[in-house]
N, CA, C and O atoms as a Tripos MOL2 file, in Angstrom:
@<TRIPOS>MOLECULE
protein
  244   243    61     0     0
PROTEIN
NO_CHARGES

@<TRIPOS>ATOM
      1 N          -0.8500   13.4500   13.9740 N.3       1 MET1
      2 CA         -0.2340   13.1190   14.0420 C.3       1 MET1
      3 C           0.8010   12.0820   12.9940 C.2       1 MET1
      4 O           1.9890   11.7640   13.0520 O.2       1 MET1
      5 N          -0.2620   11.7820   12.0960 N.am      2 TRP2
      6 CA          0.5790   11.3070   10.7200 C.3       2 TRP2
      7 C           1.3990   12.5660    9.8550 C.2       2 TRP2
      8 O           2.4430   12.5680    9.2040 O.2       2 TRP2
      9 N           0.3970   13.6150   10.1850 N.am      3 ASP3
     10 CA          1.5240   14.8540    9.3930 C.3       3 ASP3
     11 C           2.8440   15.1570    9.8410 C.2       3 ASP3
     12 O           3.6810   15.5930    9.0510 O.2       3 ASP3
     13 N           3.0790   14.9750   10.9630 N.am      4 ALA4
     14 CA          4.4520   14.8680   11.8540 C.3       4 ALA4
     15 C           5.1030   14.0240   11.5550 C.2       4 ALA4
     16 O           6.2960   14.3020   11.4430 O.2       4 ALA4
     17 N           4.7700   12.9010   11.3380 N.am      5 VAL5
     18 CA          5.5050   11.5670   10.8350 C.3       5 VAL5
     19 C           6.0800   11.7490    9.5500 C.2       5 VAL5
     20 O           7.2570   11.6170    9.2150 O.2       5 VAL5
     21 N           4.9910   12.1020    8.8080 N.am      6 LEU6
     22 CA          5.3670   12.4310    7.3050 C.3       6 LEU6
     23 C           6.1690   13.5480    7.1080 C.2       6 LEU6
     24 O           6.9740   13.5980    6.1780 O.2       6 LEU6
     25 N           6.0260   14.3720    7.8400 N.am      7 ALA7
     26 CA          6.8550   15.6570    7.2460 C.3       7 ALA7
     27 C           8.4230   15.0690    7.8920 C.2       7 ALA7
     28 O           9.4460   15.3690    7.2770 O.2       7 ALA7
     29 N           8.4990   14.2610    9.1030 N.am      8 ARG8
     30 CA          9.8070   13.9990    9.2160 C.3       8 ARG8
     31 C          10.6620   12.9240    7.7280 C.2       8 ARG8
     32 O          11.8280   12.8710    7.3390 O.2       8 ARG8
     33 N           9.6260   12.3530    7.3550 N.am      9 PHE9
     34 CA         10.2140   11.4380    6.4020 C.3       9 PHE9
     35 C          10.6600   12.3390    5.1540 C.2       9 PHE9
     36 O          11.7670   12.3390    4.6150 O.2       9 PHE9
     37 N           9.6200   13.0520    4.8460 N.am     10 GLU10
     38 CA         10.0650   14.1480    3.6560 C.3      10 GLU10
     39 C          11.4610   14.7760    4.1490 C.2      10 GLU10
     40 O          12.2900   14.6050    3.2560 O.2      10 GLU10
     41 N          11.8770   15.2780    4.9830 N.am     11 LYS11
     42 CA         12.8900   15.7610    5.4860 C.3      11 LYS11
     43 C          14.1290   14.7640    5.1980 C.2      11 LYS11
     44 O          14.9740   15.0580    4.3520 O.2      11 LYS11
     45 N          14.1890   13.6190    5.9170 N.am     12 GLN12
     46 CA         15.0770   12.8320    6.0240 C.3      12 GLN12
     47 C          15.2670   11.6160    4.8320 C.2      12 GLN12
     48 O          16.3030   11.0720    4.4530 O.2      12 GLN12
     49 N          13.9270   11.4210    4.4190 N.am     13 ALA13
     50 CA         14.1450   10.4750    3.1010 C.3      13 ALA13
     51 C          13.3000   10.8310    1.9100 C.2      13 ALA13
     52 O          12.6390    9.8720    1.5120 O.2      13 ALA13
     53 N          13.1160   12.0910    1.1430 N.am     14 PRO14
     54 CA         12.2590   12.4220    0.1650 C.3      14 PRO14
     55 C          12.0750   11.2940   -0.8470 C.2      14 PRO14
     56 O          11.0450   11.0110   -1.4580 O.2      14 PRO14
     57 N          13.0960   10.7900   -0.8970 N.am     15 ALA15
     58 CA         12.8880    9.9550   -2.1210 C.3      15 ALA15
     59 C          11.9710    8.5180   -1.8150 C.2      15 ALA15
     60 O          11.4050    7.7810   -2.6220 O.2      15 ALA15
     61 N          12.0570    8.4360   -0.3820 N.am     16 SER16
     62 CA         11.1220    7.2210   -0.0840 C.3      16 SER16
     63 C           9.6920    7.4370   -0.2180 C.2      16 SER16
     64 O           8.9120    6.5710   -0.6150 O.2      16 SER16
     65 N           9.3000    8.8740    0.1970 N.am     17 VAL17
     66 CA          8.0570    9.2750    0.2400 C.3      17 VAL17
     67 C           7.3460    9.4740   -0.9460 C.2      17 VAL17
     68 O           6.1380    9.2560   -1.0360 O.2      17 VAL17
     69 N           8.1480    9.9360   -1.9910 N.am     18 MET18
     70 CA          7.9780   10.0230   -3.8180 C.3      18 MET18
     71 C           7.9120    8.8390   -4.0760 C.2      18 MET18
     72 O           7.2880    8.8150   -5.1370 O.2      18 MET18
     73 N           8.2070    7.5780   -3.7300 N.am     19 ALA19
     74 CA          8.3790    6.4680   -4.2200 C.3      19 ALA19
     75 C           7.0680    5.6330   -3.8430 C.2      19 ALA19
     76 O           6.5090    4.7660   -4.5160 O.2      19 ALA19
     77 N           6.7690    6.0790   -2.7200 N.am     20 ARG20
     78 CA          5.4630    5.3100   -1.7850 C.3      20 ARG20
     79 C           4.2260    6.1130   -2.7010 C.2      20 ARG20
     80 O           3.2950    5.4380   -3.1410 O.2      20 ARG20
     81 N           4.2860    7.5160   -2.9370 N.am     21 LEU21
     82 CA          3.0010    7.9210   -3.2670 C.3      21 LEU21
     83 C           3.0650    7.8450   -4.8280 C.2      21 LEU21
     84 O           1.9810    7.9010   -5.4090 O.2      21 LEU21
     85 N           4.1070    7.7350   -5.5170 N.am     22 ALA22
     86 CA          4.1500    6.8040   -6.8740 C.3      22 ALA22
     87 C           3.5370    5.5170   -6.9960 C.2      22 ALA22
     88 O           2.8140    5.3270   -7.9740 O.2      22 ALA22
     89 N           3.7040    4.6320   -6.1870 N.am     23 LEU23
     90 CA          3.1320    3.5680   -6.2650 C.3      23 LEU23
     91 C           1.9410    3.3930   -5.5020 C.2      23 LEU23
     92 O           1.5250    2.2360   -5.4390 O.2      23 LEU23
     93 N           1.1750    4.4490   -4.7970 N.am     24 GLU24
     94 CA         -0.2870    4.4010   -4.4470 C.3      24 GLU24
     95 C          -0.8600    4.8440   -5.7220 C.2      24 GLU24
     96 O          -1.8790    4.2650   -6.1000 O.2      24 GLU24
     97 N          -0.3630    5.7850   -6.4480 N.am     25 ARG25
     98 CA         -1.2350    6.1630   -7.7270 C.3      25 ARG25
     99 C          -1.0650    5.4570   -8.8310 C.2      25 ARG25
    100 O          -1.8620    5.6590   -9.7470 O.2      25 ARG25
    101 N          -0.0080    4.4790   -9.0090 N.am     26 ALA26
    102 CA          0.1140    3.6910   -9.9590 C.3      26 ALA26
    103 C          -0.8070    2.3690   -9.8520 C.2      26 ALA26
    104 O          -1.3470    1.7910  -10.7960 O.2      26 ALA26
    105 N          -0.8610    2.0300   -8.5070 N.am     27 MET27
    106 CA         -1.5790    0.6810   -8.2710 C.3      27 MET27
    107 C          -2.7250    0.8210   -7.1420 C.2      27 MET27
    108 O          -2.5280    0.4470   -5.9860 O.2      27 MET27
    109 N          -3.9850    1.4150   -7.5950 N.am     28 PRO28
    110 CA         -5.1110    1.3700   -6.7310 C.3      28 PRO28
    111 C          -5.4100    0.3020   -5.9270 C.2      28 PRO28
    112 O          -5.1080   -0.8610   -6.1930 O.2      28 PRO28
    113 N          -6.0540    0.7060   -4.8520 N.am     29 ALA29
    114 CA         -6.4750   -0.6670   -4.5090 C.3      29 ALA29
    115 C          -7.8100   -1.8350   -4.8010 C.2      29 ALA29
    116 O          -8.1180   -2.9630   -4.4160 O.2      29 ALA29
    117 N          -8.3980   -0.6910   -5.8030 N.am     30 ALA30
    118 CA         -9.4820   -1.6180   -6.6400 C.3      30 ALA30
    119 C          -8.7470   -2.8620   -7.8080 C.2      30 ALA30
    120 O          -9.2490   -3.8990   -8.2400 O.2      30 ALA30
    121 N          -7.5520   -2.3230   -8.0380 N.am     31 TRP31
    122 CA         -6.7510   -2.9670   -8.8330 C.3      31 TRP31
    123 C          -6.0830   -4.1430   -8.5130 C.2      31 TRP31
    124 O          -5.9460   -5.1140   -9.2580 O.2      31 TRP31
    125 N          -5.6570   -4.0160   -7.3340 N.am     32 ILE32
    126 CA         -4.8860   -5.0950   -6.3840 C.3      32 ILE32
    127 C          -6.0290   -5.9290   -6.0340 C.2      32 ILE32
    128 O          -5.8620   -7.1440   -6.1390 O.2      32 ILE32
    129 N          -7.0250   -5.5510   -5.6850 N.am     33 ASP33
    130 CA         -8.1150   -6.5040   -5.1930 C.3      33 ASP33
    131 C          -8.5190   -7.6780   -6.3120 C.2      33 ASP33
    132 O          -8.6790   -8.8910   -6.1770 O.2      33 ASP33
    133 N          -8.6360   -6.6250   -7.7070 N.am     34 GLU34
    134 CA         -8.6280   -7.1550   -9.0420 C.3      34 GLU34
    135 C          -8.0990   -8.2980   -9.1610 C.2      34 GLU34
    136 O          -8.6530   -9.3920   -9.2630 O.2      34 GLU34
    137 N          -6.6470   -7.9500   -9.1420 N.am     35 VAL35
    138 CA         -5.8260   -8.7760   -9.6010 C.3      35 VAL35
    139 C          -5.6750  -10.0470   -8.6720 C.2      35 VAL35
    140 O          -5.2480  -11.0690   -9.2090 O.2      35 VAL35
    141 N          -5.9610  -10.0720   -7.4410 N.am     36 PHE36
    142 CA         -6.0530  -10.8990   -6.1440 C.3      36 PHE36
    143 C          -7.1510  -11.8420   -6.6450 C.2      36 PHE36
    144 O          -6.9660  -13.0470   -6.4780 O.2      36 PHE36
    145 N          -8.2240  -11.4440   -7.2150 N.am     37 GLU37
    146 CA         -9.3410  -12.2420   -7.2690 C.3      37 GLU37
    147 C          -9.1470  -13.1380   -8.5690 C.2      37 GLU37
    148 O          -9.4810  -14.3180   -8.4590 O.2      37 GLU37
    149 N          -8.6460  -12.7040   -9.7820 N.am     38 THR38
    150 CA         -8.1010  -13.3160  -10.6270 C.3      38 THR38
    151 C          -7.3730  -14.3560  -10.8920 C.2      38 THR38
    152 O          -7.5560  -15.2450  -11.7230 O.2      38 THR38
    153 N          -6.2680  -14.1460   -9.9000 N.am     39 HIS39
    154 CA         -5.1500  -15.2660   -9.6050 C.3      39 HIS39
    155 C          -5.1600  -15.7710   -8.3070 C.2      39 HIS39
    156 O          -4.0830  -16.1640   -7.8590 O.2      39 HIS39
    157 N          -6.0730  -15.8340   -7.6690 N.am     40 ARG40
    158 CA         -6.1550  -16.7410   -6.4700 C.3      40 ARG40
    159 C          -6.6030  -17.8430   -6.7630 C.2      40 ARG40
    160 O          -7.3340  -17.9830   -7.7440 O.2      40 ARG40
    161 N          -6.2170  -18.9610   -5.8820 N.am     41 GLN41
    162 CA         -6.8180  -20.5150   -6.2880 C.3      41 GLN41
    163 C          -7.5990  -21.0240   -4.8020 C.2      41 GLN41
    164 O          -8.8000  -21.2360   -4.6350 O.2      41 GLN41
    165 N          -6.5180  -21.1320   -3.8440 N.am     42 ARG42
    166 CA         -7.5580  -21.3460   -2.5760 C.3      42 ARG42
    167 C          -7.8530  -20.3230   -1.7190 C.2      42 ARG42
    168 O          -8.8450  -20.4300   -0.9970 O.2      42 ARG42
    169 N          -7.0630  -19.2110   -1.6670 N.am     43 GLN43
    170 CA         -7.3200  -17.9650   -0.9230 C.3      43 GLN43
    171 C          -8.5320  -17.4000   -0.8220 C.2      43 GLN43
    172 O          -9.3230  -17.8880   -1.6300 O.2      43 GLN43
    173 N          -9.0560  -16.4190   -0.0270 N.am     44 TYR44
    174 CA        -10.2770  -16.0120    0.2640 C.3      44 TYR44
    175 C          -9.9350  -14.8760    1.0900 C.2      44 TYR44
    176 O          -9.1350  -14.8550    2.0260 O.2      44 TYR44
    177 N         -10.8870  -13.5990    0.4650 N.am     45 PRO45
    178 CA        -10.5130  -12.5630    1.5420 C.3      45 PRO45
    179 C         -11.9040  -12.4960    2.5250 C.2      45 PRO45
    180 O         -12.9660  -11.9130    2.3070 O.2      45 PRO45
    181 N         -11.5230  -13.2400    3.5790 N.am     46 ARG46
    182 CA        -12.3590  -13.3100    4.7300 C.3      46 ARG46
    183 C         -12.7470  -12.1230    5.5020 C.2      46 ARG46
    184 O         -13.8720  -11.6240    5.5400 O.2      46 ARG46
    185 N         -11.5900  -11.6890    6.1720 N.am     47 GLU47
    186 CA        -11.8200  -10.4780    7.0940 C.3      47 GLU47
    187 C         -10.9320   -9.0170    6.5620 C.2      47 GLU47
    188 O         -11.1830   -7.8840    6.9750 O.2      47 GLU47
    189 N          -9.9130   -9.3480    5.6130 N.am     48 LEU48
    190 CA         -9.1120   -8.4220    5.1610 C.3      48 LEU48
    191 C          -9.2310   -8.3350    3.7400 C.2      48 LEU48
    192 O          -9.2940   -9.4130    3.1500 O.2      48 LEU48
    193 N          -9.2770   -7.2550    3.0400 N.am     49 LEU49
    194 CA         -8.9570   -7.1030    1.3770 C.3      49 LEU49
    195 C          -7.6720   -7.4820    0.9770 C.2      49 LEU49
    196 O          -6.7120   -6.9140    1.4990 O.2      49 LEU49
    197 N          -7.5040   -8.3180    0.1670 N.am     50 PHE50
    198 CA         -5.4740   -8.2220   -0.2380 C.3      50 PHE50
    199 C          -5.1180   -6.7970   -0.3440 C.2      50 PHE50
    200 O          -4.0050   -6.6190    0.1520 O.2      50 PHE50
    201 N          -5.7610   -5.4750   -0.9050 N.am     51 SER51
    202 CA         -5.3200   -4.4100   -0.7460 C.3      51 SER51
    203 C          -5.0910   -3.7240    0.5100 C.2      51 SER51
    204 O          -4.3080   -2.7770    0.5730 O.2      51 SER51
    205 N          -5.8810   -4.2520    1.7440 N.am     52 THR52
    206 CA         -5.6950   -3.8610    3.0190 C.3      52 THR52
    207 C          -4.3570   -4.2820    3.1590 C.2      52 THR52
    208 O          -3.4920   -3.4280    3.3530 O.2      52 THR52
    209 N          -3.9720   -5.8510    3.0670 N.am     53 VAL53
    210 CA         -2.5680   -6.5000    3.5630 C.3      53 VAL53
    211 C          -1.8980   -5.5810    2.9360 C.2      53 VAL53
    212 O          -1.4750   -4.7140    3.7010 O.2      53 VAL53
    213 N          -1.5120   -5.3600    1.3210 N.am     54 VAL54
    214 CA         -0.4750   -4.3540    0.7380 C.3      54 VAL54
    215 C          -0.2600   -3.3750    1.3880 C.2      54 VAL54
    216 O           0.9070   -3.1560    1.7140 O.2      54 VAL54
    217 N          -1.1890   -2.5680    1.7440 N.am     55 GLU55
    218 CA         -0.9530   -1.3830    2.2430 C.3      55 GLU55
    219 C          -0.6980   -1.4390    3.4650 C.2      55 GLU55
    220 O          -0.1820   -0.3800    3.8240 O.2      55 GLU55
    221 N          -0.8590   -2.4860    4.6440 N.am     56 LEU56
    222 CA         -0.3340   -2.5930    5.8870 C.3      56 LEU56
    223 C           1.1090   -2.9270    5.5980 C.2      56 LEU56
    224 O           1.8970   -2.2000    6.2010 O.2      56 LEU56
    225 N           1.6700   -3.8840    4.7930 N.am     57 MET57
    226 CA          2.9040   -4.0720    4.5810 C.3      57 MET57
    227 C           3.5370   -2.7570    3.9980 C.2      57 MET57
    228 O           4.6060   -2.4400    4.5200 O.2      57 MET57
    229 N           3.1860   -2.1560    3.2670 N.am     58 SER58
    230 CA          4.1100   -1.0060    2.8080 C.3      58 SER58
    231 C           4.0530   -0.1930    3.7000 C.2      58 SER58
    232 O           4.6010    0.8920    3.5040 O.2      58 SER58
    233 N           3.4010   -0.4340    4.9260 N.am     59 LEU59
    234 CA          4.0230    0.7630    6.0670 C.3      59 LEU59
    235 C           4.9680    0.5480    6.9340 C.2      59 LEU59
    236 O           5.5860    1.2920    7.6950 O.2      59 LEU59
    237 N           5.0120   -0.9690    6.6420 N.am     60 VAL60
    238 CA          6.3820   -1.3930    7.4170 C.3      60 VAL60
    239 C           7.5620   -1.6120    6.7560 C.2      60 VAL60
    240 O           8.6550   -1.7070    7.3160 O.2      60 VAL60
    241 N           7.3040   -1.7180    5.2050 N.am     61 SER61
    242 CA          8.5200   -1.7350    4.4820 C.3      61 SER61
    243 C           9.4820   -0.3170    4.2480 C.2      61 SER61
    244 O          10.5330   -0.3820    3.6110 O.2      61 SER61
@<TRIPOS>BOND
     1     1     2 1
     2     2     3 1
     3     3     4 2
     4     3     5 am
     5     5     6 1
     6     6     7 1
     7     7     8 2
     8     7     9 am
     9     9    10 1
    10    10    11 1
    11    11    12 2
    12    11    13 am
    13    13    14 1
    14    14    15 1
    15    15    16 2
    16    15    17 am
    17    17    18 1
    18    18    19 1
    19    19    20 2
    20    19    21 am
    21    21    22 1
    22    22    23 1
    23    23    24 2
    24    23    25 am
    25    25    26 1
    26    26    27 1
    27    27    28 2
    28    27    29 am
    29    29    30 1
    30    30    31 1
    31    31    32 2
    32    31    33 am
    33    33    34 1
    34    34    35 1
    35    35    36 2
    36    35    37 am
    37    37    38 1
    38    38    39 1
    39    39    40 2
    40    39    41 am
    41    41    42 1
    42    42    43 1
    43    43    44 2
    44    43    45 am
    45    45    46 1
    46    46    47 1
    47    47    48 2
    48    47    49 am
    49    49    50 1
    50    50    51 1
    51    51    52 2
    52    51    53 am
    53    53    54 1
    54    54    55 1
    55    55    56 2
    56    55    57 am
    57    57    58 1
    58    58    59 1
    59    59    60 2
    60    59    61 am
    61    61    62 1
    62    62    63 1
    63    63    64 2
    64    63    65 am
    65    65    66 1
    66    66    67 1
    67    67    68 2
    68    67    69 am
    69    69    70 1
    70    70    71 1
    71    71    72 2
    72    71    73 am
    73    73    74 1
    74    74    75 1
    75    75    76 2
    76    75    77 am
    77    77    78 1
    78    78    79 1
    79    79    80 2
    80    79    81 am
    81    81    82 1
    82    82    83 1
    83    83    84 2
    84    83    85 am
    85    85    86 1
    86    86    87 1
    87    87    88 2
    88    87    89 am
    89    89    90 1
    90    90    91 1
    91    91    92 2
    92    91    93 am
    93    93    94 1
    94    94    95 1
    95    95    96 2
    96    95    97 am
    97    97    98 1
    98    98    99 1
    99    99   100 2
   100    99   101 am
   101   101   102 1
   102   102   103 1
   103   103   104 2
   104   103   105 am
   105   105   106 1
   106   106   107 1
   107   107   108 2
   108   107   109 am
   109   109   110 1
   110   110   111 1
   111   111   112 2
   112   111   113 am
   113   113   114 1
   114   114   115 1
   115   115   116 2
   116   115   117 am
   117   117   118 1
   118   118   119 1
   119   119   120 2
   120   119   121 am
   121   121   122 1
   122   122   123 1
   123   123   124 2
   124   123   125 am
   125   125   126 1
   126   126   127 1
   127   127   128 2
   128   127   129 am
   129   129   130 1
   130   130   131 1
   131   131   132 2
   132   131   133 am
   133   133   134 1
   134   134   135 1
   135   135   136 2
   136   135   137 am
   137   137   138 1
   138   138   139 1
   139   139   140 2
   140   139   141 am
   141   141   142 1
   142   142   143 1
   143   143   144 2
   144   143   145 am
   145   145   146 1
   146   146   147 1
   147   147   148 2
   148   147   149 am
   149   149   150 1
   150   150   151 1
   151   151   152 2
   152   151   153 am
   153   153   154 1
   154   154   155 1
   155   155   156 2
   156   155   157 am
   157   157   158 1
   158   158   159 1
   159   159   160 2
   160   159   161 am
   161   161   162 1
   162   162   163 1
   163   163   164 2
   164   163   165 am
   165   165   166 1
   166   166   167 1
   167   167   168 2
   168   167   169 am
   169   169   170 1
   170   170   171 1
   171   171   172 2
   172   171   173 am
   173   173   174 1
   174   174   175 1
   175   175   176 2
   176   175   177 am
   177   177   178 1
   178   178   179 1
   179   179   180 2
   180   179   181 am
   181   181   182 1
   182   182   183 1
   183   183   184 2
   184   183   185 am
   185   185   186 1
   186   186   187 1
   187   187   188 2
   188   187   189 am
   189   189   190 1
   190   190   191 1
   191   191   192 2
   192   191   193 am
   193   193   194 1
   194   194   195 1
   195   195   196 2
   196   195   197 am
   197   197   198 1
   198   198   199 1
   199   199   200 2
   200   199   201 am
   201   201   202 1
   202   202   203 1
   203   203   204 2
   204   203   205 am
   205   205   206 1
   206   206   207 1
   207   207   208 2
   208   207   209 am
   209   209   210 1
   210   210   211 1
   211   211   212 2
   212   211   213 am
   213   213   214 1
   214   214   215 1
   215   215   216 2
   216   215   217 am
   217   217   218 1
   218   218   219 1
   219   219   220 2
   220   219   221 am
   221   221   222 1
   222   222   223 1
   223   223   224 2
   224   223   225 am
   225   225   226 1
   226   226   227 1
   227   227   228 2
   228   227   229 am
   229   229   230 1
   230   230   231 1
   231   231   232 2
   232   231   233 am
   233   233   234 1
   234   234   235 1
   235   235   236 2
   236   235   237 am
   237   237   238 1
   238   238   239 1
   239   239   240 2
   240   239   241 am
   241   241   242 1
   242   242   243 1
   243   243   244 2
@<TRIPOS>SUBSTRUCTURE
     1 MET1         2 RESIDUE 1 A MET
     2 TRP2         6 RESIDUE 1 A TRP
     3 ASP3        10 RESIDUE 1 A ASP
     4 ALA4        14 RESIDUE 1 A ALA
     5 VAL5        18 RESIDUE 1 A VAL
     6 LEU6        22 RESIDUE 1 A LEU
     7 ALA7        26 RESIDUE 1 A ALA
     8 ARG8        30 RESIDUE 1 A ARG
     9 PHE9        34 RESIDUE 1 A PHE
    10 GLU10       38 RESIDUE 1 A GLU
    11 LYS11       42 RESIDUE 1 A LYS
    12 GLN12       46 RESIDUE 1 A GLN
    13 ALA13       50 RESIDUE 1 A ALA
    14 PRO14       54 RESIDUE 1 A PRO
    15 ALA15       58 RESIDUE 1 A ALA
    16 SER16       62 RESIDUE 1 A SER
    17 VAL17       66 RESIDUE 1 A VAL
    18 MET18       70 RESIDUE 1 A MET
    19 ALA19       74 RESIDUE 1 A ALA
    20 ARG20       78 RESIDUE 1 A ARG
    21 LEU21       82 RESIDUE 1 A LEU
    22 ALA22       86 RESIDUE 1 A ALA
    23 LEU23       90 RESIDUE 1 A LEU
    24 GLU24       94 RESIDUE 1 A GLU
    25 ARG25       98 RESIDUE 1 A ARG
    26 ALA26      102 RESIDUE 1 A ALA
    27 MET27      106 RESIDUE 1 A MET
    28 PRO28      110 RESIDUE 1 A PRO
    29 ALA29      114 RESIDUE 1 A ALA
    30 ALA30      118 RESIDUE 1 A ALA
    31 TRP31      122 RESIDUE 1 A TRP
    32 ILE32      126 RESIDUE 1 A ILE
    33 ASP33      130 RESIDUE 1 A ASP
    34 GLU34      134 RESIDUE 1 A GLU
    35 VAL35      138 RESIDUE 1 A VAL
    36 PHE36      142 RESIDUE 1 A PHE
    37 GLU37      146 RESIDUE 1 A GLU
    38 THR38      150 RESIDUE 1 A THR
    39 HIS39      154 RESIDUE 1 A HIS
    40 ARG40      158 RESIDUE 1 A ARG
    41 GLN41      162 RESIDUE 1 A GLN
    42 ARG42      166 RESIDUE 1 A ARG
    43 GLN43      170 RESIDUE 1 A GLN
    44 TYR44      174 RESIDUE 1 A TYR
    45 PRO45      178 RESIDUE 1 A PRO
    46 ARG46      182 RESIDUE 1 A ARG
    47 GLU47      186 RESIDUE 1 A GLU
    48 LEU48      190 RESIDUE 1 A LEU
    49 LEU49      194 RESIDUE 1 A LEU
    50 PHE50      198 RESIDUE 1 A PHE
    51 SER51      202 RESIDUE 1 A SER
    52 THR52      206 RESIDUE 1 A THR
    53 VAL53      210 RESIDUE 1 A VAL
    54 VAL54      214 RESIDUE 1 A VAL
    55 GLU55      218 RESIDUE 1 A GLU
    56 LEU56      222 RESIDUE 1 A LEU
    57 MET57      226 RESIDUE 1 A MET
    58 SER58      230 RESIDUE 1 A SER
    59 LEU59      234 RESIDUE 1 A LEU
    60 VAL60      238 RESIDUE 1 A VAL
    61 SER61      242 RESIDUE 1 A SER
């Protein structure tokens, strides 16, 4: 299923696909979680890691 969706986006918006792939390589999930742990004040990773939230939000944007 995702292959078909990705193929459609590659044809209609190749720059968006390239930007997303570049961001995934530039900001690995472990680094995002480390930044969250370093700078959080009262927030806590109860059920979802911050990197998971970032990944979900990137699917919407």
